[in-house]
C-alpha positions in Angstrom: 0.0 0.0 0.0 1.4 3.4 -1.0 1.9 5.7 2.0 0.0 9.1 1.7 3.2 11.0 2.7 5.1 9.3 -0.1 2.5 10.5 -2.6 2.7 14.0 -1.4 6.5 14.0 -1.5 6.5 12.8 -5.1 3.9 15.4 -5.9 6.2 18.2 -4.6 9.3 16.9 -6.4 7.3 16.4 -9.7 5.8 19.9 -9.5 9.3 21.4 -8.8 10.7 19.5 -11.7 8.2 21.1 -14.0 9.4 24.7 -13.3 13.1 24.2 -12.6 15.8 21.7 -13.7 16.0 19.2 -10.8 18.9 16.8 -10.9 17.3 13.3 -10.4 20.5 11.8 -9.0 20.9 14.5 -6.3 17.2 14.3 -5.4 17.3 10.5 -5.1 20.2 10.8 -2.7 18.4 13.4 -0.7 15.1 11.5 -0.4 16.3 7.9 0.0 16.1 8.1 3.8 12.7 9.7 4.0 10.9 6.5 5.0 12.8 6.4 8.3 12.3 10.2 9.0 9.5 11.9 10.8 7.1 14.3 9.0 8.9 17.3 10.5 12.3 16.1 9.3 10.9 15.3 5.8 9.2 18.7 5.6 12.3 20.6 6.7 14.4 18.8 4.1 11.9 19.6 1.4 11.9 23.3 2.5 15.7 23.2 2.0 15.4 21.7 -1.5 12.8 24.3 -2.6 14.9 27.1 -1.2 18.0 25.9 -3.0 16.2 25.8 -6.4 13.8 28.8 -6.0 15.4 31.2 -3.6 15.4 34.0 -6.2 11.6 33.7 -6.8 9.6 34.5 -3.7 6.2 33.5 -5.3 7.6 30.0 -6.2 9.0 29.5 -2.7 5.6 30.4 -1.2 3.8 28.1 -3.5 6.0 25.1 -2.7 6.2 25.8 1.0 2.4 25.7 1.0 2.5 22.4 -0.9 4.9 20.9 1.5 2.8 22.0 4.5 0.0 19.7 3.3 2.1 16.7 4.4 1.2 17.5 8.0 -0.9 20.6 8.6 -0.9 20.1 12.4 2.8 20.7 12.8 3.4 22.9 9.7 4.7 26.4 10.4 3.1 29.3 8.5 4.5 30.2 5.1 5.6 33.6 6.5 7.6 31.8 9.3 9.3 29.6 6.8 10.2 32.6 4.6 11.6 34.5 7.6 13.8 31.6 8.5 15.4 31.3 5.1 15.5 35.0 4.1 17.3 35.7 7.4 20.2 33.3 6.7 23.6 34.7 6.6 26.5 33.6 4.4 27.7 31.0 6.9 24.2 29.4 7.0 23.9 29.4 3.2 27.2 27.5 3.0 27.0 24.3 5.1 30.8 23.7 4.8 33.4 25.9 6.4 35.3 28.5 4.5 38.4 26.3 4.7 36.6 23.3 3.4 35.1 25.3 0.5 38.5 26.6 -0.5 40.0 23.0 -0.5 37.0 21.8 -2.5 37.3 24.6 -5.2 41.1 24.1 -5.5 40.8 20.3 -5.7 38.1 20.6 -8.4 40.1 23.2 -10.3 43.2 20.9 -10.4 41.2 17.7 -11.1 39.3 19.2 -14.1 42.2 21.1 -15.7 44.5 18.1 -15.3 42.0 15.9 -17.1 41.4 18.5 -19.8 45.2 18.7 -20.4 45.4 14.9 -20.7 42.5 14.8 -23.2 43.9 17.7 -25.2 40.9 19.9 -24.7 41.1 23.5 -25.8 40.0 25.5 -22.7 40.6 28.5 -20.6 39.5 28.9 -16.9 38.0 32.4 -16.4 36.8 34.5 -13.5 38.3 35.6 -10.2 39.5 32.2 -9.1 42.4 31.8 -11.6 43.3 35.5 -11.0 43.8 34.8 -7.3 45.7 31.5 -8.0 48.1 33.0 -10.6 49.0 35.9 -8.3 49.3 33.9 -5.1 46.4 35.7 -3.5 44.8 33.6 -0.6 41.1 32.8 -1.1 39.0 34.7 1.3 35.3 34.2 0.3 33.0 31.3 -0.6 33.2 30.0 -4.2 30.2 28.1 -5.5 31.4 27.3 -9.0 34.2 27.4 -11.6 33.8 29.1 -15.0 35.6 27.6 -18.0 35.6 28.5 -21.7 35.7 25.4 -23.9 36.1 24.9 -27.7 32.8 23.6 -29.1 34.7 21.0 -31.1 35.7 19.4 -27.8 32.3 19.3 -26.1 31.9 15.5 -26.3 35.3 15.1 -24.7 34.3 17.6 -22.0 31.2 15.6 -21.4 33.2 12.4 -21.0 35.7 14.0 -18.6 33.0 15.6 -16.4 31.0 12.4 -16.1 34.1 10.3 -15.4 34.9 12.8 -12.6 31.5 12.4 -10.9 29.7 15.3 -12.5 26.4 15.5 -14.4 26.6 17.3 -17.8 23.8 19.3 -19.3 24.0 21.0 -22.7 20.9 23.2 -23.4 22.3 25.2 -26.4 19.5 23.6 -28.5 16.8 22.8 -26.0 13.4 21.1 -26.5 10.4 23.3 -25.9 10.0 22.0 -22.3 13.7 22.6 -21.6 13.3 26.1 -23.1 10.4 26.9 -20.7 12.6 25.7 -17.8 15.4 28.0 -18.8 13.0 30.9 -18.9 11.4 30.0 -15.6 14.6 29.6 -13.8 16.4 32.6 -15.4 19.2 30.2 -16.2 22.2 32.1 -17.6 24.4 29.0 -18.3 23.4 26.6 -21.0 26.3 24.2 -20.6 26.8 23.1 -17.0 28.1 20.4 -14.8 27.3 19.6 -11.1 29.2 17.2 -8.9 26.8 14.6 -7.7 28.6 14.1 -4.4 29.4 17.7 -3.2 27.3 19.9 -5.3 30.2 21.9 -6.8 29.2 23.5 -10.2 31.3 24.0 -13.3 29.7 26.4 -15.8 31.0 26.5 -19.4 31.2 29.3 -22.0 31.6 28.0 -25.5 33.9 29.4 -28.2 35.2 28.6 -31.7 38.9 28.6 -32.5 39.6 30.5 -35.8 42.3 29.7 -38.3 44.4 32.7 -37.1 44.2 31.2 -33.5 41.8 33.9 -32.4 38.7 33.1 -30.3 35.1 33.7 -31.2 32.8 33.2 -28.1 29.4 31.8 -28.9 26.3 32.7 -26.9 23.0 31.0 -27.8 19.9 33.2 -27.8 16.7 31.2 -27.7 13.1 32.2 -28.5 9.8 30.4 -29.1 7.9 30.8 -32.3 4.9 28.8 -33.4 5.5 26.1 -30.8 9.2 25.7 -31.7 12.4 26.9 -30.2 14.4 29.1 -32.5 18.1 29.6 -31.8 20.2 32.5 -32.8 23.9 32.8 -32.0 25.7 35.9 -30.8 29.4 35.7 -31.8 32.1 37.9 -30.3 35.4 37.7 -32.1 38.6 38.7 -30.3 41.3 39.4 -32.8 44.7 37.5 -32.3 46.1 40.3 -30.1 43.0 40.5 -28.0 42.9 36.7 -27.7 46.5 36.6 -26.6 46.1 39.4 -24.0 43.0 37.7 -22.5 43.3 34.0 -22.8 46.9 32.8 -23.4 48.0 32.7 -19.8 49.0 29.6 -17.8 49.4 29.1 -14.1 50.5 26.2 -11.8 48.3 24.9 -9.1 49.1 21.7 -7.1 51.5 20.6 -9.8 49.0 21.1 -12.7 49.7 23.7 -15.3 46.3 25.2 -16.3 45.2 27.4 -19.1 43.7 30.6 -17.5 42.6 34.1 -18.5 44.8 37.1 -17.6 44.2 39.1 -14.4 43.7 42.2 -16.5 40.9 40.5 -18.4 39.1 39.7 -15.1 39.7 43.2 -13.8 38.3 44.7 -17.0 35.1 42.6 -16.9 34.5 43.4 -13.3 35.0 47.1 -13.8 31.6 47.3 -15.5 29.8 45.4 -12.7 28.3 46.9 -9.6 28.0 43.6 -7.6 29.6 43.8 -4.2 31.7 40.7 -4.7 33.0 42.1 -8.1 33.9 45.4 -6.5 35.8 43.5 -3.7 37.6 41.4 -6.3 38.7 44.6 -8.1 40.0 46.1 -4.9 42.1 43.0 -4.1 43.4 42.5 -7.6 44.3 46.2 -8.3 47.9 45.9 -7.2 48.5 43.0 -9.6 47.3 44.8 -12.7 49.7 45.7 -15.6 48.1 49.0 -16.6 49.6 49.0 -20.1 48.3 45.5 -20.7 44.8 46.7 -19.4 44.9 49.6 -21.9 45.8 47.2 -24.8 42.9 44.9 -23.8 40.5 47.8 -24.0 41.9 48.9 -27.3 41.5 45.3 -28.7 37.8 44.9 -28.0 35.7 42.2 -29.6 33.5 42.6 -32.7 30.0 41.2 -32.7 27.6 39.6 -35.1 24.3 37.6 -34.7 23.8 34.4 -36.8 20.1 33.8 -37.2 18.2 30.4 -37.0 21.1 28.2 -36.1 20.3 24.5 -36.2 21.9 21.7 -34.2 22.4 19.5 -37.3 24.3 22.4 -39.0 26.6 22.7 -36.0 27.4 19.0 -36.1 28.7 19.3 -39.7 30.9 22.4 -39.1 
């Protein structure tokens, strides 16, 4: 006989899966002990899951909190009480591991992935503040939830193989189905090619590019829209000329014995200079003393050129 609570748990997970991408492996690991847990423990864990996936959408959180409360209305707190608990969390509560553990995890992930990419001959470049800190010997001082890596689209199958062999999921939504497109819109997902470690939750987000004959890089962003029940994909291409490519993406740095391809500190600084996010302003302040001002000027002189390619099809990409 099917337990009433089991039915309600499945109902919550299925409803959540319809509005956001929910990794089935992670959810399975989270829920496998539910049969031995009390209603209060199950409800609290479901609140956690919903908050992890929907914390940027208050209305969605309220809806799912109400749905979870139906498991046991007698002990359920009010939706307002649940919201207050999660909205009042500080950075430490949002990150269940210590800062030291987080830093070890991010560095171990960085060296593991870049080492495997080197072995497989993958054309890549790690971008963002993390490699800027590593190559300048700056100690990490804040939480890092992910790693950003540029990858050559020609190598995407090798990237998928490496990530899965290293215990990550791999999702490529450059050419999504209609349901996947709606999920991207609902979740405001900004990364179309992503990986998540099934054991520790560490994320690796990928930015795709094409390597030109002159060795320059053209980054490729996929812009999606719905028309007559179909997903139409356009591609925004940003080409960095050979000089701009060299100034931004031809750096290497050593980390735990692995020589990794990384972007320049000046490139990171230049990108963060147009941001108003608190963490980006902090990164700028920390990295300022390591900037080669002449190199920064050259980067700004050698900006990218843009074009949009309309109605890109997956089958066309496969034959390029």
